[in-house]
N, C-alpha and C positions, 0 to 999 in steps of 0.2 A: 632654657633649652634652645639650642640653635635651630633656627628655621631659615631657609633661604628667603631672601627678600621677595623674589618673584612669586614663590609659592604662597608666602604670607599675605601679600597684597592681593594676589589673584583670588585666593580663598575668601578674603574679606569682601572683595567686590561681588563675589557670587552670593554671599549670604546677607550682605548689607542691604538696607532699604534705600532705594535710590530716589532721588528727587523726581526723576522721570518715571512715573508708574507705568507708562506705556512700554518703556523698555523692559521693565520687569515682567509685564504681561507677555511680551514677545518671547522673552527668555523661557517663561513657564510653558508657553505653547510649543516651543521648540523641543523642550524636554518631554512633554506629553506626546508630541507627534513621533519622536524617536522611539519612545516606549511602546506606542501602539504599533509602529512598524515592526519592531523586534517581536512583539507579542504575536501579531498576525503571522509573521514569517515562521516562527517556531511551531505554532498550532497547525498551519497548513502543511508544513513539511512533515509533521508528525502524522497527520491524517494520510498523506501520500505514502509515508513509510508503512502505515497500517494497511493500506490497500496492497502495497507490494508484498507485505508479509502474508496477508490472507491469500493472495494469489499463489504464493509459493507453497504454503502449508496446506490450505484447504483445496483450492482448485487443482493444483498440481499434486496434491495428496490423493485425489480421486482419479484424475486423468493420468494415464500411463506416462512415465518419463520417456519411455521408448518401448516399441514392440518389435519383435522379430517374427515375421509371418511367412507363410508359404502359399503358393498357388494351389497346392493340394493339401488335404487334411494330413496332419502330422500324427503318426501312429504312436511313437514312443517319445514323448516330450521330455521325459526325465533324462534320457541319454543325451539330448541336445542341451538341456539346462545345466548339466553337471560341469562341462568345461566353461560355460559362461560365468558361473558363480565363482570360478577361480580368478576372474579378472578383479583387480583391486578396486575398480570403480563400481562394480556391481554388488549391491547389498542383498538383493533377493530376486528370485525369478518365480513366476506363477503362470499357469496355463489360462487360456481364455478362448471363448467362442462368442462371436457377436452376431446379432440379427436385428435389423430394423423392422418396424411395423407399427401397428396401431393396437392400443388397449381399449376395449369397450366394456362398459358396465351400464346396463339399462340403455338409455338414449344418449349417454355421454361417450365421447371419443377423445383419446389423447395419443399423440404420436410418441413413440418411445424407442430407445436403443437399449436392447437387453444384452447385458454382458453375462455370458456363461462363465462361472467361476468355480474354483475348488475352495470350499469354505475353509479348509485347513491351511491353504497356502495364501489365500487372498489377504489375510491380515498382515502378512509380511510386506506386501507391496502397496497397500491401500489403508486409508484412515477410516473407511466406512464403518468399521465395527464400533468406533467411538461416538457415532452420531445418530444412533437409533433413538427415536422418541421414546421417552420413559414407558417401559412396560409394553412396547409394541414390537417385539421380535428381536432376532439376531441372525447373523450369518449361519450359525450352527444349525438353524432350522431348515436350511436349504438342503434337504436330503435327496439323494439320487432316487428317481422313480416317483417322487411325490409331486413333481411339477409345482413347486412353490416359487414365489417371486417376492422380492422386496422392492418397494418403490419410494420415491421422494414424497414429502408431505404436500408439495404443490400439486403433483399429479394425483395424489390421494384425495385432496380437497376438490379438484376439478371433476374427478370421476365420482366422488361421493362414496368412497369405499373405506372400510376399516379392516383391521387384521381379522382373517378368517373368511372374508368375502371372496367370491370367485369372480375373476375377470377373464375376458376372452381376448386372446392375442390373435390378431389378423396378420398373417405373414404376407409379404409383397410378392406372392407367386400364386398360381392357380393350379388346381387339380382337374384334369380332364376326365370326365365320366360320360357314359352314354347319354345322360340327361343334359350334358353341357359342361361348361367350365365353372368351377366354384372356387372361391378363395380358400386357402388353407387356414383352418382355425384350430386353436388349442386352448383349453381351459387351464388357467393357473389359479392357485390359491394364494392370496396375499398373506405372507408369513411375517412381514415386518414393514415398518415405515420409518424412514430416516429423514433427518433435517440437517444438512451441512451448512446451509445459509447462503449457498450459491444458487441463484435462480435457475441457471441452465442445467445444473445437476439435479436439483430437487424436483424439477419439472419434467425432464426428458430422459433420465437415466434410470434403468431398473436392473436388477440382478437375479439370476436363477442359477441352478446347479449346472455345471459344465456338461455333465452327462445328459441331462434333460435337453439342453439346447443342441447337443450333438445329434440326439435322436430326431429333433425337429428339423435338423439339416439333412436327415436321412444318412447320417454317418454312423460308424461304430461308436458305442458309448465311450471308448477309450481314446477316440481321436479328438484333436483340438485344432483350432485355427492358427494359433500362434502362441508366443510367450511374451508376457509383460515383464519389463525389467525396471527395477528401482535402482537409482544411481546415488552415490555419495555426493556428487557435484552435478546439479541440474544441467549446467552449461557444457558438460562433457558428454551429455547424452547423444547429441547428433553424431559426433565423431566416433564414439566408442560403439554405438549401436550398429553403424554401418561396417565397422571393422569386424564385429562379431558375426554379422550376417554374411560378410564376404568369406569367412572361414568355412561356411556351409556350402551346400550345392547352389547352383544357379537358380533354383526354384525359390530361394529365400530372399527376402528383402526386409528393410527396416523402415520404420516410421518413428518420429519423435514428437515431443510436445511442442516444438517450435512451429510445426505445421498446423496444429489445431489451436493452440493458445498463444503462439509467439507474437502475433499482431497485438493482442490485448496486453501482453507483458511489455512490449516495446512502447505501446501507447501510454502506459502508466509511467514508464521511465521518462518519456519525452515530456509528458505533462508535468512531472515533478521538476524537471530541469527548466521548463519554460515558466512555470508558476514561480519557482524560486528566483528566476531572473527578474520577473515583473515585480515581485515583492521587494527584491533588493533595490529596485528603482524607487519604490515608496520609502524605504529606509534612507536612501540617498537624498531624496527631497527633504525628508525630515531633518537629516543631518546638516544639509546645507542651509536650512533655516537659521542655523547657528551663525552663519555669515552675516545675515541681516541683523541678528541680535547684537553681535560684537561690533559691527560697523556703527550702530547707534550708540553702543556703550562707549566706543572710542570718541565719538562726537561729543557725548555727554561728559566725558572725563578729560577733555583736552587740557583744561587748566591744571588738573591733578598731574597729568603727564608732564606738563611744562615744569611744574614745581619739582617733580621727581628728577627731571633732567638737570635743573639748576642745582639740585643737591648732590649731583654726581652719578645718577643712574645712567647706565649705558643703554644704547639702543637695543642691545641684546636682552637686557633685563626687562625693558619696557615690553619688548615683543613676548618674552616669556610670561609676563603677567597676564596678558590677554589669551595666550595659549593655554595657560592653566585654567582660566575662567571658562573658556570654551570646552576644554577637556572635561572639567567637572560636570558641566551640563550633559556632555555625551556619556560619561560614565554613569551618572545617576539615571539618566533616561534608559540606557542599555540594561543596567542591572534591574531596574523596575520592570522593564518589558520582559526580560528573561525570567524573572520570578513569576510574574503573572502568566506568561506564555507556558512555562513548564507546568504550572498548577492546572491551567485549563486543558493542556494536552493530556495530562494524566487522567482526567475525569470526564473528558468530553463525550466519550462513548456512553457512559452511564447517564450523563445529563441529556443526551439526545434521546435515549430510550425513555427517560422520564417525560421529556417533551412530547414524544410520540404517543405515549399513553394519555397524557393530559389533553392533547389535541385530537386523539383518536384517528390519527392519520400517519401512515408510513412515509417517511421522507425518501427512503430508497425502496422502490418497488422491485421485488425479486424477479418479476416477469420482465423487467426492463434492464436492470443492472445485474452484474454478475454476483453481487452479494446484497443482502437485504438489511445491512446495518452499517454504521459509520465506525470503522476501526481507527485506532490511534496507537502509534508506537513511537515513544520519545527516545531519541538517540542522542547520546552525549556529543558525538561528532558534529551533528547539526547545530546543537546549541552553541558549541564553541565556535563553529564557523560563522554563525549569524552574529554572535556577540563580537567576534574579531572584526568582521566586516563593518559593523556599526561603529565600533570604536575607531577603526582606521578612517572611516569617512568623517567622523566627528573631528578627529585630529586634523585631517586635511582641510576641513572647513575653517579651522582657526588661523591658518597660515596667512591668508590675505589680510583680514582685519588686524592681526598682530603686526604684520609688516607695515600697514598704514599707520598704526600707533607709534611704531618705532621711528617713522619719518617725521613725526610732529616736531616742529621748530618751536622752542620755548618762547622766543620773542614774538613770533606770529601769534601763538596761542594766548599770550598774556597782554596783547596790545590793548584790548578793550576791557580788561579786568580792572 
């Protein structure tokens, strides 16, 4: 079977036992270092992709993509929603009313943002219906006139309430009476508890029926504050929302997710780019260890190079021999790192959960971070990009030692043999 001379000798140099065991050790460490660099880069990028995915699906699945609101209560929201739904980017529209305040139960107090929703329409624009704690309510139980409320599990734990308990909502305004000024209070019955996994949502967001919250605002039961819009493309939300608001009267204005969660999303993207760059430098350091390995191999093989030259090997063939050897180290290290990195990235979420149970400690605290677990999403493009960068750096690292080997003079190398 025909095998090119350079590939044949380069492959033999890679697998042969060298007289200089130190050179073999350096070669092995170069391979391991490259594998570790590729492994870490794939795992970290997968975790960052997981945070990005959770941000889009969960946080932005609960937070409105955009809202169109009015300075005055809206009487007939369906007539406004109908033309909006004809826009190709708008997937769904639902009414809402918001009110900030405090929830109290016993001696416990928790700040809260109550979203008044239409249970029949909310499932079209929000994922909340999929995240109720087992057996602890649903949106359908938020019937008008019953003053029911659903809250996140963090708020429920802090207040110490369960489904069926009654909590008191303290509105940020007062009622003037002959006896003095008193805060506006309203009793709500806890109809459900949800757990999205995002600390900000599970701790500070609650939902009630839109008609009940309109009454609390002293509006007509049919009046709403604005419309929540769900878009096919998140990044079109700012532009399209303002276009839709501009078609209405001057009383209407738009808000979108970039104002509330945009900084967090940009921070995730920036961290992903910066961490990727730093890890690429680690891969580069590991790849350029191949230079020191091949330089020592060239020094160790000077007599072999001289004999090959006297037998008719060209400088190009000598150069190719050591390029093959360095490339083999790079390929093996990259493939090993890619296989291990993909395996870890696929199961790191479950491993971290097991570790948290074993240690009895949460690595991500929902009261501090926007999610309470470590997500991971392995993407083929990232794996191919990391492997390509590692292979390219490994190949570039072979050029200088191979060039030095090609310049070896047979007479000089064999002078003391």
